[in-house]
VMD Tcl script that draws the C-alpha trace (Angstrom):
set ca {
  {-12.87 -1.06 -6.28}
  {-9.85 -1.60 -8.53}
  {-6.36 -1.55 -7.04}
  {-4.38 1.31 -8.57}
  {-1.29 0.47 -10.60}
  {1.39 2.44 -12.40}
  {1.91 2.49 -16.18}
  {3.95 -0.74 -15.95}
  {1.31 -2.60 -13.94}
  {3.02 -2.41 -10.54}
  {0.74 -1.82 -7.53}
  {0.80 1.63 -5.96}
  {1.04 1.75 -2.18}
  {1.45 4.29 0.60}
  {2.64 7.74 -0.46}
  {2.80 6.68 -4.12}
  {-1.02 6.83 -4.04}
  {-1.03 10.52 -3.11}
  {-0.99 12.44 -6.40}
  {-2.00 15.82 -7.75}
  {-1.74 17.48 -4.33}
  {-4.55 15.38 -2.87}
  {-4.53 14.52 0.82}
  {-5.81 10.96 0.29}
  {-5.97 8.55 -2.66}
  {-8.91 8.75 -5.04}
  {-11.92 7.00 -3.46}
  {-10.21 6.69 -0.05}
  {-12.90 6.48 2.65}
  {-10.74 6.30 5.79}
  {-9.79 9.30 7.96}
  {-6.03 8.63 7.77}
  {-3.41 8.36 5.07}
  {-2.66 4.89 3.73}
  {-0.08 2.84 5.59}
  {3.31 2.34 3.88}
  {2.39 -0.89 2.03}
  {-1.37 -0.33 1.85}
  {-3.08 -0.06 -1.52}
  {-5.87 2.36 -2.40}
  {-8.28 -0.19 -0.88}
  {-8.10 0.10 2.92}
  {-6.88 -3.15 4.48}
  {-5.35 -4.52 1.27}
  {-1.55 -4.54 1.33}
  {1.10 -5.30 -1.31}
  {4.72 -6.32 -0.77}
  {7.64 -7.45 -2.87}
  {8.06 -7.47 -6.62}
  {4.43 -6.55 -7.41}
  {4.81 -3.18 -5.67}
  {5.77 0.03 -7.47}
  {9.19 1.19 -6.34}
  {10.32 -2.10 -4.81}
  {13.95 -3.13 -5.29}
  {12.99 -6.48 -6.89}
  {15.25 -8.54 -4.61}
  {14.26 -11.59 -2.56}
  {15.63 -10.23 0.72}
  {13.73 -6.96 0.26}
  {10.53 -8.82 -0.53}
  {10.87 -10.91 2.62}
  {11.41 -7.77 4.67}
  {8.40 -6.06 3.12}
  {6.29 -9.15 3.81}
  {7.29 -9.02 7.46}
  {6.45 -5.32 7.61}
  {3.10 -5.98 5.92}
  {2.16 -8.36 8.73}
  {2.83 -5.63 11.30}
  {0.81 -3.12 9.28}
  {-2.09 -5.56 8.96}
  {-2.15 -5.94 12.74}
  {-2.16 -2.15 13.06}
  {-5.00 -1.92 10.54}
  {-7.05 -4.59 12.33}
  {-6.75 -2.69 15.63}
  {-8.33 0.34 13.95}
  {-11.29 -1.57 12.50}
  {-14.35 -1.57 14.70}
}
mol new
graphics top color blue
foreach p $ca { graphics top sphere $p radius 0.5 }
foreach p [lrange $ca 0 end-1] q [lrange $ca 1 end] { graphics top cylinder $p $q radius 0.2 }
display resetview
């Protein structure tokens, strides 16, 4: 599966993946919406400058990285 990106090549995550009135991203095979920093591939997360809509600042990237760790732990709890 290919990770979805915008027209400028930035990685789409979270709600930015929900387009055209769909409930889940195209090809999404999990019974929940994607987590905030999760890509269209369940369990793959993106943070910082590579992410669509990020503020492109070091401090923001560090914060997103920290949040990604929490989301990964949440994801791993749901995997059986």
